[in-house]
N, C-alpha and C positions, 0 to 999 in steps of 0.2 A: 719541334712538336711539343706543345705545353704541355700536355697531359702525358708525357712516353713515362713519367714515375707516379705511378698509380698510389693512391692515397687512399686507405682503409680503415674505416671505422671498426675496432675489434670490441668495442664496448661489450656485443654481446661473448664473448669469449673470459671478457671479468666478472661481467656479471652473471652468467649463466655456466650449466658443464657444458661439455664440447658435445652436447647428443641433441640440443636444441635444432628447430630449424634454423634459424638465426645463425646459430654460431657455426651451425654447418655451412651453410652457405659464405661464412667468414671466413672460412679455411678453404672453402672451394678458391677464393678471392688471394689468398697468401698463396697456394698452390702455384696457380697463374701468374701473380707477379714472380715466383721464384725461379722459374721456369722460364719465363718470356724477357724479364729483365735481372732477375738477380739483385733487384733494389726496388724498396716501395716505403710509401710512410704512414704513420701509425697515426689515428686521434683516437679518444676515446680509451686511451690506455692507462687510465687510473692515476696516472701521477700527476699531482696538481701544478699546476702551472708556476706558482709564487714557490715550488720546491724548486723547479728546476730553476728559476730567477735566483733564487738563494746560492743555488748550488755554483752557479756560472761568477756569483761574488764573490764566494770565498776561491774559488782560481784565478780570479783578476786580482785579486787583494793580494794573494802570495804570488803571484809574479809580475806583480808591482812593489814588490816588499823589498830590500837591498838584498844584493849579490849574499853576502854573507849568511842569511839568513835562509835563502833559495839553496844554498852547498850545504848546509846542515842536514840534508837529505839525500845530497848525490850518491851514489854508490861511488864503492872503494876508488875508481876509475878516474874521480874527479876529486875524491876527498879522503885520503887516505887515513882519516881515522876510522872510518866508516869499516864495518863489516858487508854490510849489505851489497849486492852485485848486480842485480838484476831489476827489484824496484828503486823507487825514489826519483829524485831529479835529475834531466839531466839539462847542460846548456847551449844555445843558439849556436855556437860553433861547430856542432855535430853537423846539423844538416838545413839549418837556417832558421830551427824552430826550436825554441823552448817545451819541454814535456816534464810530466809530473805520472808517472806510473805507480798505483795502487793498486796492492792485492788486497785480499778478502780480509776486511778489519776485524773479523773475529780471532784471526790467527795474534795469537801472544807470542811472548819473546821465551818460555818456556815450552810452548809446542814446535815451533819453528826448530828449535835446536834439538827436541827428541825426534822428528819427522825426516831432516838432516836431507831436505828435498833443493835443489837449486831454485826451487821458484818458488820455493814456501817463504818466506823472510819476512819477517817481524820487522814494520816500519816504524821508527818511534816518532809518529808524527805529532807529539807533544814539544819536540825542538823546534818546530816553523809553522804552529797553528793554534789559535785560541783553545779551550774548550768546546763552546760553541761553535765553532769549526767543525770540529771535528766530529760531533754528535750530528751537524748534520750531514759531513761525509757517510758516516755510518748507515743513517737511516735512506740516503740516496744508494747507496749500494746495495741496501736491504731490499729495495723497492724496484731497483732494476734488474737483478737476481731474479727476482719474483717474476716480475713482467717476462725477461728474457726463457724462462723455464715454461712460461705457459705458451709462447708463442715455438717454442722446440715440441712441447706436447701436442700442440696443433698439428705440427711435421708426425708425431707419431701416430694419433688418430686418422692420417691421410692412409697408414701403413696398417689400420684394423688391428693394433695394438694396445695394450694398457699404457695408459699413461705413466702411470707409477716406477718402468720403468724408467724413467727420467731420472730415476734417481741413484740410478744403475751407473750413469754417466755421470752427474752432476753431488757432488757430496760437499757442503759448507766445511770449509776450515781443509778440503783437500783441492777443492777446484785451482783453476791457472788462472781465472777469470780475473779480468785486467780492468779499473776506472783508471782512465786514463785522461789529464787536462793537457790539450796541445797550444801552446802559446803562439801566436806569428807576431812576431814585430814590426817594425817597420823595416822592410826587408831592403836591403840597397841595390841586390841584385837576385835573380833566379835559381831556385837550387837547382835546376837543369829546363834545359829547351826541350820539348819533345821531340823526337826525331821522327816520329810519327807526322804531325800537322806544324812544328814549328813552334807553339805556344811556349810562354814562359812558366814556368811550374812554379808554386810554393810547397810541395809537397808531390814525390815521384810517382808516377802511374805503377799500380801494384793491386795485390790482392790480400786478404785476410785471413790469419790462420784458422780460427774459430770456427763454431756455429752458426752464430748470429753477430754483427754487431751492431747496437743501438745507440743510436748518436745525436746527440742535440746539437744543432750548428747557427753560429748567432745571424745576426741579421744580414751581415755582408757577405756571406754564401759562400761562394767560392769551390763548393764541389763538383765534381764531374761525374757520371755515367758512360760507360762505353757499350754501344750496343754491339753485341758480341757478332752480329752477325753484317753489318754494314761498316761497322768500325767506326762508325760516327761518333761524338760526345755531345752528352745533353746536360745542360746543370742538373743541378736537383735543385727546386726551388724551396726559398726558406717559406717555414710554416710557423711563427713563435708556439702553434698549440701543439705542433707535430713532432715528433720522433722519428729519424731515417733508421731504416733497418735495410742490412743487405748478410749476404752469403758470404759463408767461408772454405775455406778449403776441408773445414774436416766435415762440414754439412754435405759436400761434393763426393767426398771420400763413404761416409755412411749411406747415401741415397744411391751410392752407385754412378754416380756422375750425372743425375736428374737434375739437379739443383748445383748450379754450379760457382764456383765462384767469381765473381766478375771485378775486371779491371776500373778502377777509380783512379783520382786524381785531385790534386787544387790546384786552383789556377794561382800564379804569382798577384798577391794583393799588397799593395803600398802601406794600407792601412793595417794597424794592430788587429788583431781578431782573436776570438777565442773558438774551441770547440770542443765537445766533451763528450769523448764516443767511452763506450762499454762491451770491451771483447768476451765476450761468452764463451768461454772454455772449460771443457770437461777437468775431472781430475786428473791429476797425474799420472796416475795408476789406473784408469781407465783403460781398456783393452780396446782399441778403436778396430773394428773388423765390420766386413760389409751384410755380417747375419744378424745384425742387430736389430734392425729395420727391415728384416727380411726373411726371417726365418722363425718360425716356432720356438727354434732349441736357440741360444745363441754360443754361440761356439767361443771355445778360451783363447783360439788361437789369433793372432793380430797383434797392431804396435802399441807402446805403452805411448799413451799421450804426449808426454813428455819430452819421446825420441820424434815422436811427429812434431812436435814443436818446435825442438830444437832446430832442425832442417827447415821450416819455414823461414825461422826468424834469420837466419845468417844472413840473408838476402840484405837486412833492413840497417842501415848503418848506425841508428843508437842503439842497436841491441849491440853491437861488437864491443862489450864491455870487457 
């Protein structure tokens, strides 16, 4: 099915308020895509293509730099001289791909020490990146965070609640949102063979932890999404102007299972490829509970998102740090 993954033009949400006729039509399309598939592509998202291309170049340049440069940003597990345990670079011997996890770039050294939270870490990018590259990273993080918030506000609108409540869940500095670069080198063997259909994989079957993941995949593709009912797998087509969006476990929790986190995987590809996902994650001290979207009064019970994330990350090899 060529059109299993819907493409949605969200420009009405970017240009107008959420109450215009076109905006409401767009939100209905997002609602349907989240329920039926759990994945969709967005165009008209407001992030210029040249900025996306530049951010990919920043990632490629980093991964093509010497190991000594990359390891400057590695967590303590791979670089005993560093104090970071969660953010930073991990090598390909972990699970067949290299990665770089960057948190909120507004977080400074002083703030991270004051907060004393395991996920709020200051990562000194100056060790491995030029100033111009860091400026590009900061700009892209800002743009993709605002875009993610727009999508979350569209979900809030579905529940006929004030979109301003998104600020209760997402605050800069406190957010656990992660900008990641995944780099798949020339893999000599797959990470695993799917037990379902025997397909060779470059990234294991999984669901994401947060609210939304917004991904830019390169033209080599390889990303697949599973139909929840038939269990059949579908390719997510490459569209250089589009960003791929999928729902995560936190959104499934907040919507009481209406928007389910969806299985996806990456096929084994012998040639190098880069993908740039942004994991839109709430503030570490946000109490995730069912009343947030479903009640006029938000209850104070629930689980802190930090603990929710802890449990979710246990299944990922690269986070066993």
